[in-house]
py3Dmol code that shows the C-alpha trace and the ligand (Angstrom):
import py3Dmol

protein = """\
ATOM      1  CA  MET A   1     100.049 124.733 120.947  1.00  0.00           C
ATOM      2  CA  SER A   2      99.958 128.461 121.411  1.00  0.00           C
ATOM      3  CA  GLU A   3      96.693 130.352 121.567  1.00  0.00           C
ATOM      4  CA  ASP A   4      95.475 131.188 118.076  1.00  0.00           C
ATOM      5  CA  ARG A   5      93.883 134.648 118.246  1.00  0.00           C
ATOM      6  CA  ALA A   6      94.021 135.572 114.567  1.00  0.00           C
ATOM      7  CA  HIS A   7      90.794 135.555 112.554  1.00  0.00           C
ATOM      8  CA  TYR A   8      90.849 134.103 109.082  1.00  0.00           C
ATOM      9  CA  PRO A   9      88.100 132.714 106.896  1.00  0.00           C
ATOM     10  CA  PRO A  10      87.802 128.936 107.208  1.00  0.00           C
ATOM     11  CA  VAL A  11      90.194 126.966 105.032  1.00  0.00           C
ATOM     12  CA  ASP A  12      89.336 123.482 103.770  1.00  0.00           C
ATOM     13  CA  PRO A  13      92.056 121.382 105.433  1.00  0.00           C
ATOM     14  CA  VAL A  14      92.133 118.702 102.736  1.00  0.00           C
ATOM     15  CA  LYS A  15      92.391 121.236  99.924  1.00  0.00           C
ATOM     16  CA  ALA A  16      95.088 123.213 101.754  1.00  0.00           C
ATOM     17  CA  GLY A  17      96.985 120.046 102.647  1.00  0.00           C
ATOM     18  CA  ILE A  18      96.983 118.702  99.106  1.00  0.00           C
ATOM     19  CA  GLY A  19      98.244 122.040  97.864  1.00  0.00           C
ATOM     20  CA  GLY A  20     100.877 122.218 100.624  1.00  0.00           C
ATOM     21  CA  ARG A  21      99.389 125.478 101.933  1.00  0.00           C
ATOM     22  CA  CYS A  22      99.106 127.013 105.368  1.00  0.00           C
ATOM     23  CA  PRO A  23      96.234 125.531 107.408  1.00  0.00           C
ATOM     24  CA  ARG A  24      95.194 128.959 108.788  1.00  0.00           C
ATOM     25  CA  CYS A  25      95.297 131.328 105.802  1.00  0.00           C
ATOM     26  CA  GLY A  26      95.483 128.847 102.912  1.00  0.00           C
ATOM     27  CA  GLU A  27      98.014 131.086 101.149  1.00  0.00           C
ATOM     28  CA  GLY A  28     101.505 130.536 102.558  1.00  0.00           C
ATOM     29  CA  HIS A  29     103.574 127.458 101.826  1.00  0.00           C
ATOM     30  CA  LEU A  30     103.795 124.617 104.319  1.00  0.00           C
ATOM     31  CA  PHE A  31     106.985 122.995 103.003  1.00  0.00           C
ATOM     32  CA  SER A  32     110.430 124.466 102.475  1.00  0.00           C
ATOM     33  CA  GLY A  33     111.749 121.372 100.698  1.00  0.00           C
ATOM     34  CA  PHE A  34     110.212 118.156  99.487  1.00  0.00           C
ATOM     35  CA  LEU A  35     109.009 117.056 102.929  1.00  0.00           C
ATOM     36  CA  SER A  36     110.693 119.508 105.308  1.00  0.00           C
ATOM     37  CA  MET A  37     108.482 122.057 107.020  1.00  0.00           C
ATOM     38  CA  ARG A  38     108.933 125.814 107.146  1.00  0.00           C
ATOM     39  CA  GLN A  39     109.291 127.434 110.579  1.00  0.00           C
ATOM     40  CA  ASN A  40     106.211 129.585 110.056  1.00  0.00           C
ATOM     41  CA  CYS A  41     103.817 130.870 107.415  1.00  0.00           C
ATOM     42  CA  ARG A  42     105.230 133.784 105.456  1.00  0.00           C
ATOM     43  CA  VAL A  43     101.759 135.206 104.806  1.00  0.00           C
ATOM     44  CA  CYS A  44      99.986 135.042 108.186  1.00  0.00           C
ATOM     45  CA  GLY A  45     102.919 134.208 110.481  1.00  0.00           C
ATOM     46  CA  LEU A  46     101.414 131.007 111.914  1.00  0.00           C
ATOM     47  CA  ASP A  47     104.119 129.123 113.814  1.00  0.00           C
ATOM     48  CA  TYR A  48     104.341 125.585 112.438  1.00  0.00           C
ATOM     49  CA  GLY A  49     105.857 124.348 115.683  1.00  0.00           C
ATOM     50  CA  PHE A  50     102.636 122.458 116.435  1.00  0.00           C
ATOM     51  CA  ALA A  51     102.976 120.363 113.273  1.00  0.00           C
ATOM     52  CA  ASP A  52     103.974 116.807 113.998  1.00  0.00           C
ATOM     53  CA  ALA A  53     102.575 114.282 111.579  1.00  0.00           C
ATOM     54  CA  GLY A  54     104.830 111.557 112.999  1.00  0.00           C
ATOM     55  CA  ASP A  55     104.555 108.247 111.200  1.00  0.00           C
ATOM     56  CA  GLY A  56     101.004 108.904 110.020  1.00  0.00           C
ATOM     57  CA  PRO A  57     101.786 109.851 106.405  1.00  0.00           C
ATOM     58  CA  ALA A  58     104.138 106.885 105.949  1.00  0.00           C
ATOM     59  CA  ALA A  59     101.565 104.460 107.351  1.00  0.00           C
ATOM     60  CA  PHE A  60      98.830 105.714 105.036  1.00  0.00           C
ATOM     61  CA  VAL A  61     101.147 105.722 102.020  1.00  0.00           C
ATOM     62  CA  ILE A  62     102.407 102.189 102.725  1.00  0.00           C
ATOM     63  CA  LEU A  63      98.870 100.834 103.042  1.00  0.00           C
ATOM     64  CA  ILE A  64      97.360 102.634 100.066  1.00  0.00           C
ATOM     65  CA  VAL A  65     100.283 102.356  97.622  1.00  0.00           C
ATOM     66  CA  GLY A  66     100.927  98.763  98.703  1.00  0.00           C
ATOM     67  CA  PHE A  67      97.309  97.877  98.012  1.00  0.00           C
ATOM     68  CA  ILE A  68      97.436  99.459  94.555  1.00  0.00           C
ATOM     69  CA  VAL A  69     100.817  98.060  93.455  1.00  0.00           C
ATOM     70  CA  VAL A  70     100.371  94.562  94.868  1.00  0.00           C
ATOM     71  CA  GLY A  71      96.858  94.430  93.441  1.00  0.00           C
ATOM     72  CA  LEU A  72      98.109  95.385  89.990  1.00  0.00           C
ATOM     73  CA  ALA A  73     101.011  92.913  90.198  1.00  0.00           C
ATOM     74  CA  LEU A  74      98.688  90.088  91.191  1.00  0.00           C
ATOM     75  CA  TRP A  75      96.230  90.996  88.457  1.00  0.00           C
ATOM     76  CA  MET A  76      99.005  91.015  85.856  1.00  0.00           C
ATOM     77  CA  GLU A  77     100.471  87.735  87.107  1.00  0.00           C
ATOM     78  CA  VAL A  78      97.125  85.956  87.056  1.00  0.00           C
ATOM     79  CA  ASN A  79      96.053  87.296  83.659  1.00  0.00           C
ATOM     80  CA  TYR A  80      99.324  87.419  81.681  1.00  0.00           C
ATOM     81  CA  GLY A  81     101.987  85.541  83.688  1.00  0.00           C
ATOM     82  CA  PRO A  82     104.905  87.700  82.547  1.00  0.00           C
ATOM     83  CA  PRO A  83     108.532  86.885  83.493  1.00  0.00           C
ATOM     84  CA  LEU A  84     109.811  88.174  86.820  1.00  0.00           C
ATOM     85  CA  TRP A  85     111.902  90.977  85.289  1.00  0.00           C
ATOM     86  CA  VAL A  86     108.733  92.561  83.865  1.00  0.00           C
ATOM     87  CA  HIS A  87     107.291  92.722  87.370  1.00  0.00           C
ATOM     88  CA  PHE A  88     110.476  94.352  88.678  1.00  0.00           C
ATOM     89  CA  LEU A  89     110.568  96.786  85.774  1.00  0.00           C
ATOM     90  CA  LEU A  90     106.944  97.851  86.258  1.00  0.00           C
ATOM     91  CA  TRP A  91     106.180  97.707  89.954  1.00  0.00           C
ATOM     92  CA  ILE A  92     109.351  98.960  91.623  1.00  0.00           C
ATOM     93  CA  PRO A  93     109.365 102.338  89.812  1.00  0.00           C
ATOM     94  CA  LEU A  94     105.582 102.614  90.229  1.00  0.00           C
ATOM     95  CA  ALA A  95     105.814 101.915  93.986  1.00  0.00           C
ATOM     96  CA  ILE A  96     108.631 104.439  94.439  1.00  0.00           C
ATOM     97  CA  GLY A  97     106.960 107.108  92.314  1.00  0.00           C
ATOM     98  CA  LEU A  98     103.528 106.736  93.900  1.00  0.00           C
ATOM     99  CA  SER A  99     105.038 106.711  97.390  1.00  0.00           C
ATOM    100  CA  LEU A 100     107.005 109.911  96.827  1.00  0.00           C
ATOM    101  CA  TRP A 101     104.011 111.644  95.286  1.00  0.00           C
ATOM    102  CA  ALA A 102     101.580 110.505  97.975  1.00  0.00           C
ATOM    103  CA  MET A 103     103.941 111.180 100.887  1.00  0.00           C
ATOM    104  CA  ARG A 104     103.876 114.954 100.444  1.00  0.00           C
ATOM    105  CA  LEU A 105     100.106 114.991  99.995  1.00  0.00           C
ATOM    106  CA  ALA A 106      99.531 112.810 103.057  1.00  0.00           C
ATOM    107  CA  LYS A 107     101.868 114.878 105.228  1.00  0.00           C
ATOM    108  CA  GLY A 108     100.219 118.121 104.132  1.00  0.00           C
ATOM    109  CA  VAL A 109      96.709 116.815 104.725  1.00  0.00           C
ATOM    110  CA  LEU A 110      97.547 115.336 108.129  1.00  0.00           C
ATOM    111  CA  ILE A 111      99.172 118.574 109.301  1.00  0.00           C
ATOM    112  CA  THR A 112      96.284 120.757 108.123  1.00  0.00           C
ATOM    113  CA  LEU A 113      93.825 118.335 109.735  1.00  0.00           C
ATOM    114  CA  GLN A 114      95.903 118.465 112.918  1.00  0.00           C
ATOM    115  CA  TYR A 115      95.593 122.244 112.940  1.00  0.00           C
ATOM    116  CA  SER A 116      91.867 122.357 112.121  1.00  0.00           C
ATOM    117  CA  ASN A 117      91.016 119.727 114.762  1.00  0.00           C
ATOM    118  CA  LYS A 118      93.416 121.256 117.307  1.00  0.00           C
ATOM    119  CA  ALA A 119      95.016 117.828 117.723  1.00  0.00           C
ATOM    120  CA  ALA A 120      97.949 117.771 120.123  1.00  0.00           C
ATOM    121  CA  GLU A 121      99.736 115.533 122.537  1.00  0.00           C
ATOM    122  CA  GLY A 122      97.585 114.352 125.418  1.00  0.00           C
ATOM    123  CA  ARG A 123      98.124 116.238 128.701  1.00  0.00           C
ATOM    124  CA  LEU A 124      96.988 115.636 132.219  1.00  0.00           C
ATOM    125  CA  ASP A 125      94.724 118.360 133.515  1.00  0.00           C
ATOM    126  CA  ARG A 126      95.953 118.783 137.078  1.00  0.00           C
ATOM    127  CA  PRO A 127      94.297 121.119 139.559  1.00  0.00           C
ATOM    128  CA  GLU A 128      96.698 123.788 140.861  1.00  0.00           C
TER     129      GLU A 128
END
"""
ligand_1 = """\
1
ZN
Zn 99.308 131.274 106.796
"""
view = py3Dmol.view(width=600, height=400)
view.addModel(protein, "pdb")
view.setStyle({"model": 0}, {"cartoon": {"style": "trace"}})
view.addModel(ligand_1, "xyz")
view.setStyle({"model": 1}, {"stick": {}})
view.zoomTo()
view.show()
């Protein structure tokens, strides 16, 4: 990560991440597409090269959306016992929709948290 010498007022990383905004200035956009990142912020020029959420957003989305959808499916099965096609009709679109919606939020929040906590790959500190 390059040295960050610019001075900006503090930005709430969760708020900026949910809105898909720049973690430094809170104004510029983080994404150029649905989940693809811009090269840098168009407002403050922050290079987004540091951003690497990895599998983090997918793991959170799988756990949270899976808990919600499976919980609802079990609740419906125990209370109403509908035929199998009703489960498919309800829970597959809900799982896909919630996952797509949550994926962008989770990626934005993890990247803004990465920036605010200066999280980076571990490096060995070797004496010269
Ligand atoms: Zn910015």
